[in-house]
matplotlib code that plots the C-alpha trace (Angstrom):
import matplotlib.pyplot as plt

x = [-3.6, -2.1, -4.2, -3.3, -4.5, -6.0, -5.6, -7.4, -5.3, -8.0, -10.5, -8.5, -9.1, -6.7, -9.4, -7.5, -10.7, -8.9, -6.2, -8.6, -10.8, -7.7, -6.4, -9.9, -10.6, -7.2, -7.2, -3.9, -3.1, -3.0, 0.5, 2.0, 2.1, 0.3, -0.6, -1.9, -0.8, -1.8, 1.0, 0.3, 2.2, 2.3, 3.3, 3.7, 4.2, 1.6, -0.9, -0.6, -0.5, -2.0, -2.0, -2.2, -2.4, -0.8, -2.0, 0.9, 0.6, 2.1, 1.8, 2.2, 5.0, 5.4, 9.0, 9.0, 12.4, 11.3, 10.8, 14.2, 16.0, 14.2, 16.9, 14.3, 11.8, 9.0, 7.7, 6.0, 4.0, 0.8, 0.7, -3.1, -3.4, 0.1, -0.6, 2.6, 2.1, 4.3, 4.4, 4.8, 5.7, 8.9, 9.8, 12.8, 11.6, 13.0, 15.4, 17.0, 16.8, 14.7, 16.0, 12.6, 12.2, 15.5, 14.6, 11.2, 11.2, 7.7, 8.0, 5.4, 6.9, 5.7, 6.7, 4.6, 7.5, 7.8, 7.8, 6.1, 8.4, 7.8, 6.9, 3.3, 1.7, -1.2, -2.5, -5.3, -7.8, -7.4, -10.2, -12.6, -11.4, -11.9, -15.5, -16.0, -15.7, -13.2, -10.6, -11.8, -9.9, -11.8, -15.2, -14.5, -13.2, -16.0, -14.7, -14.1, -10.5, -9.4, -10.1, -8.6, -8.8, -7.0, -4.5, -5.7, -9.2, -8.1, -6.1, -9.1, -11.3, -8.9, -6.1, -2.4, -0.8, 2.1, 3.2, 1.6, 2.7, 5.0, 5.4, 8.4, 7.8, 10.4, 11.0, 12.8, 10.0, 7.1, 4.5, 0.9, -0.7, -2.1, -3.1, -5.3, -2.8, -3.7, -2.6, -1.6]
y = [-12.0, -9.2, -7.4, -3.8, -0.3, 2.7, 6.0, 9.2, 12.1, 14.6, 13.0, 12.3, 15.0, 13.5, 12.4, 9.2, 7.1, 4.4, 4.3, 4.1, 1.5, -0.6, -0.5, -1.3, -4.2, -5.8, -5.0, -3.1, -1.2, 2.6, 4.0, 0.8, -0.4, 1.4, -0.9, 2.1, 5.7, 9.1, 11.5, 15.2, 17.2, 21.0, 23.1, 26.7, 30.0, 32.2, 33.2, 30.5, 27.3, 23.9, 20.5, 17.0, 13.6, 10.3, 6.9, 4.7, 1.0, -2.2, -1.9, -5.6, -5.1, -7.4, -8.0, -7.3, -6.3, -7.1, -10.8, -10.9, -9.6, -11.7, -14.2, -16.7, -16.6, -15.3, -13.1, -14.7, -13.6, -15.6, -17.0, -16.7, -13.0, -11.5, -10.4, -10.2, -12.0, -12.5, -15.6, -13.9, -17.3, -17.5, -13.7, -13.0, -9.5, -6.0, -6.3, -9.5, -8.6, -5.8, -6.5, -6.2, -2.7, -1.6, -3.1, -1.6, 1.8, 2.5, 1.8, -0.9, -3.4, -2.4, -3.6, -3.5, -3.1, -4.6, -8.4, -8.8, -7.0, -9.3, -7.8, -7.0, -5.1, -4.7, -8.0, -6.4, -7.8, -11.2, -12.7, -10.0, -10.4, -14.2, -13.5, -11.3, -8.0, -5.1, -4.3, -2.3, 0.9, 1.0, 0.5, 3.1, 5.9, 8.6, 10.2, 7.0, 7.8, 4.2, 1.1, -2.4, -5.0, -6.9, -4.5, -5.1, -4.2, -1.1, 0.0, -0.4, 1.6, 4.3, 4.4, 3.9, 6.7, 5.5, 8.9, 11.2, 14.0, 12.6, 9.2, 7.7, 4.7, 2.1, 0.5, -2.6, -3.4, -2.4, -1.5, -2.5, 0.9, 3.4, 7.0, 9.9, 12.7, 16.0, 18.8, 22.2]
z = [-12.8, -10.8, -8.2, -7.5, -6.5, -8.2, -6.4, -7.5, -6.1, -7.2, -4.9, -1.7, 0.9, 3.5, 5.9, 6.9, 6.9, 5.0, 7.6, 10.5, 8.8, 8.1, 11.7, 13.0, 10.6, 11.2, 15.0, 14.8, 18.0, 17.9, 17.4, 16.1, 12.5, 9.7, 6.8, 4.8, 5.2, 3.8, 3.1, 2.9, 0.2, 0.5, -2.5, -3.4, -1.6, -0.1, -1.4, -4.1, -2.0, -2.5, -0.8, -2.3, -0.7, -1.5, -0.3, 0.6, 1.3, 0.0, -3.8, -4.3, -6.8, -9.8, -8.7, -4.9, -3.5, 0.0, -1.1, -2.8, 0.3, 2.9, 4.1, 5.5, 2.6, 4.9, 2.0, -1.0, -4.0, -4.6, -8.1, -8.3, -7.8, -7.3, -3.7, -1.7, 1.7, 4.7, 6.9, 10.3, 11.9, 9.7, 9.9, 12.1, 13.0, 12.7, 15.6, 14.2, 10.5, 8.9, 5.4, 3.9, 5.4, 3.9, 0.5, 0.0, -1.8, -0.4, 3.3, 3.2, 5.7, 9.1, 12.5, 15.7, 18.1, 21.5, 21.7, 18.4, 16.0, 13.0, 9.7, 8.8, 5.9, 3.6, 2.2, 0.2, 2.8, 1.3, 3.5, 2.1, -1.5, -1.3, -0.2, -3.2, -1.3, -1.8, 0.8, 3.8, 2.7, -0.6, 1.0, 3.7, 1.5, 1.5, -1.7, -3.7, -4.2, -3.9, -5.9, -6.1, -8.7, -11.5, -13.0, -16.5, -15.5, -13.6, -16.7, -18.9, -16.5, -15.4, -18.0, -17.2, -15.2, -13.1, -11.7, -9.1, -6.9, -4.2, -5.9, -7.6, -9.8, -9.0, -12.4, -11.0, -8.5, -10.8, -8.2, -9.0, -8.8, -11.2, -10.4, -11.4, -10.8, -9.2, -11.4, -10.0]

ax = plt.figure().add_subplot(projection="3d")
ax.plot(x, y, z, "-o")
ax.set_aspect("equal")
plt.show()
């Protein structure tokens, strides 16, 4: 089984509730690491302008480049659910290494800076998942633009679209995300 994300670009209004909920749930200090981000994509020329949003987090790739490039094997992919996890006790940190950050095409590896510059990232709220609950970002989204689950179930429910505005599918990494793309 491979867990992954579904993101509905037609529903996201760029409210950042997912980001705030994530930081709050994981007790991440303001201004430091961002396990989930919302990117704003502006298009067009006046008077025909539009804006779209793209949720960006660790997409728990089927073949994670961050894991391959970690020299101390601090990053692993769980066999049970495909979630990519980091052992922060083993990680050398951004100042000493940062290879995972350079390898990831999606900017998922985050570093808190200061004394604790070891890698951190979305873990799909594993503690919630193991209790039978969805990640905090999914539950917090007021427009229901996010979902998480086994990729085969998400594909059955939502179809298989691997492209969206502002997103490039990295074929070698094979990110575990599907979209409902916003059309112009």
